[in-house]
C-alpha positions as CSV (number, residue, x, y, z in Angstrom):
1,M,127.1,-75.3,-117.4
2,R,125.8,-76.6,-114.3
3,P,126.0,-80.3,-113.4
4,E,122.8,-82.2,-113.2
5,I,121.6,-83.1,-109.8
6,T,120.2,-86.5,-109.5
7,S,119.1,-88.5,-106.4
8,K,119.6,-92.3,-106.1
9,R,118.3,-94.7,-103.2
10,S,120.7,-97.5,-102.6
11,N,120.1,-100.4,-100.2
12,G,122.5,-103.2,-99.4
13,L,125.6,-103.5,-97.3
14,F,128.4,-100.7,-98.0
15,D,131.5,-100.0,-96.4
16,I,131.9,-96.1,-95.3
17,L,134.8,-94.7,-96.7
18,S,134.0,-91.3,-95.5
19,L,131.2,-89.4,-93.7
20,S,131.8,-85.6,-93.2
21,G,129.8,-82.4,-92.8
22,S,129.4,-79.1,-91.3
23,F,126.8,-76.9,-90.1
24,L,126.9,-73.1,-89.5
25,P,124.3,-71.0,-87.5
26,S,122.2,-69.0,-89.7
27,E,119.7,-66.1,-88.8
28,I,117.2,-67.1,-91.3
29,G,115.7,-70.7,-91.4
30,G,118.0,-72.4,-88.8
31,P,121.4,-73.9,-89.1
32,Q,122.9,-74.2,-92.8
33,G,125.0,-77.1,-94.0
34,G,124.9,-80.9,-94.6
35,V,126.4,-84.3,-94.7
36,S,128.3,-86.0,-97.5
37,V,129.2,-89.7,-97.6
38,L,131.4,-91.8,-99.7
39,L,130.7,-95.5,-99.8
40,A,132.0,-98.8,-101.2
41,G,129.9,-101.6,-102.3
42,R,130.9,-105.3,-102.1
43,D,131.6,-105.4,-105.8
44,G,134.1,-102.5,-105.5
45,R,131.7,-99.8,-106.8
46,V,132.3,-96.5,-105.1
47,L,129.4,-93.9,-104.9
48,G,128.9,-90.9,-102.9
49,G,127.5,-87.4,-102.5
50,A,125.2,-85.4,-100.2
51,V,123.0,-87.3,-97.7
52,A,119.6,-86.4,-98.6
53,G,117.5,-88.4,-96.3
54,V,118.0,-91.3,-93.8
55,L,121.3,-93.1,-93.8
56,I,121.3,-96.5,-91.6
57,S,124.3,-98.2,-90.4
58,A,124.3,-102.1,-89.9
59,S,127.2,-101.8,-87.2
60,P,128.5,-99.3,-84.8
61,V,129.9,-95.9,-86.3
62,Q,132.1,-93.6,-84.2
63,V,131.2,-90.1,-85.0
64,I,133.4,-87.1,-83.8
65,V,131.3,-83.8,-83.2
66,S,133.1,-80.5,-82.2
67,T,132.0,-76.9,-81.9
68,I,134.3,-74.0,-82.4
69,T,133.1,-70.8,-80.5
70,P,134.8,-67.6,-81.1
71,P,136.3,-66.0,-77.9
72,A,134.2,-63.4,-76.0
73,T,137.4,-61.2,-76.2
74,P,140.3,-60.9,-78.4
75,L,143.3,-63.1,-77.5
76,N,145.4,-60.4,-77.4
77,P,143.7,-56.8,-76.9
78,N,146.9,-54.9,-77.9
79,L,146.4,-56.2,-81.5
80,G,143.8,-53.7,-82.4
81,G,142.6,-54.1,-86.2
82,A,139.5,-56.0,-86.6
83,T,138.9,-56.9,-83.0
84,G,138.2,-53.3,-82.5
85,G,141.3,-52.5,-80.1
86,N,142.2,-48.9,-79.4
87,S,146.0,-49.2,-79.7
88,P,147.5,-47.5,-82.6
89,P,148.6,-49.9,-85.5
90,S,151.9,-51.5,-85.1
91,R,155.2,-50.5,-87.2
92,G,157.8,-53.0,-87.9
93,T,160.7,-52.9,-89.6
94,Y,162.6,-55.9,-91.2
95,S,166.3,-55.7,-92.1
96,G,166.3,-58.4,-94.8
97,L,166.6,-62.1,-95.1
98,S,170.4,-62.0,-95.3
99,S,170.6,-60.7,-91.7
100,L,168.9,-63.7,-90.5
101,L,171.9,-65.9,-91.5
102,P,174.3,-66.7,-88.4
103,S,177.3,-65.7,-90.7
104,H,175.9,-62.2,-91.7
105,P,177.4,-59.4,-89.8
106,K,174.0,-57.9,-89.2
107,S,172.6,-61.1,-87.7
108,K,172.2,-59.7,-84.2
109,R,169.6,-57.1,-85.7
110,S,167.2,-59.3,-87.6
111,I,163.8,-58.0,-86.5
112,R,162.8,-54.7,-84.7
113,H,159.0,-54.2,-83.6
114,E,157.8,-50.8,-82.4
115,V,154.1,-50.4,-80.8
């Protein structure tokens, strides 16, 4: 069962409890995403949801915006895998959790990694 989607316009003074959103690039129709808000009324009512129109602030609001851009080249080209590197897959061996304990006789040989 899908929840019913409703829209409500509210006027008045509200405290912004949360304002968040994200936008992702899309090949079709421009960016995809949206903004959601959580507001508290003077009477203690809390309401919120997706912003579907204009949201006007009566006082200054600090908004932090950032972008995340993938690196042009892999951080470590020797890793291979999904980044398309040409190195062979790594083979590692692990001697077990008990060998990591300082009191264990094999603690000097905890991890060996071969490339």
